[in-house]
N, C-alpha and C positions, 0 to 999 in steps of 0.2 A: 504493500500500500504506500501511499504518499507519506512523506515525513510528517510525523505528528498525528497521523490518522490512527484510529483504533476502532475495532469492531464493538468495543464496549461504550456504553453511554457515560456521560459525565457522572451520573449517580453511581453507576457500577464501578467506575474508576475510583470514586471517593471511598467506596466500600472495600475495594480490593485489598488495600494494605492491612485491613483488620483480619483478613483471612490468614495472615501470617501469625497472628496472635492466638492465645488460648482462650480468648473471650468467647462467651456463648453468643448465640443469635440475639438473645434478649439484651445482653450487655452491649453488643455492637449497636443495636437499635437505640438504646439509651444514649450512647455517645453521639450518634448521628441525628438524634431528635426525630426519629421516625418510628413507626410501629414494627413489631416483630414480623408481621405479615409482609411489610415492605422489604425488610431485609431478606426474608425467605424467598420472595419472588425475585429479588435482584441476584441473590446467590444462585438460584436455579438458572436464571438467564446467563449469568457468568459461566456456569458449568456448561450450559448448552453451547454458548458461543465459543468457548475454548475447547470443547469436545472432551470434557473430563467428567468424572463422576465422584470426585472427592476433593476435600479442601486442600490436602497436600498436593494432589495433581494440579489443581487450579493455581496454586502458588508457584509450582515448578514451571508450568506452561506460561504463566504470566511473566515470570522472571526471564525465561528463555526468550520471550517475545519483546522484552524490554519495557514491559508495562509496570514492572516492579523492580526496585533496586535489589541487588543480591544481598 
């Protein structure tokens, strides 16, 4: 893709770094001032767009794609 482009939405990119932590969905939602349902749907969307099925895989794929710092 073009420089700076990402398949993830701004909201998904904002959530992405939290997947590297041990925070629960509820704790992430609290920090982002959104509902748990919002976090759940964004996480599902991230997994789908990255072609992964776990938090660890999502972090690995996002890091490899340059979406997350190592």
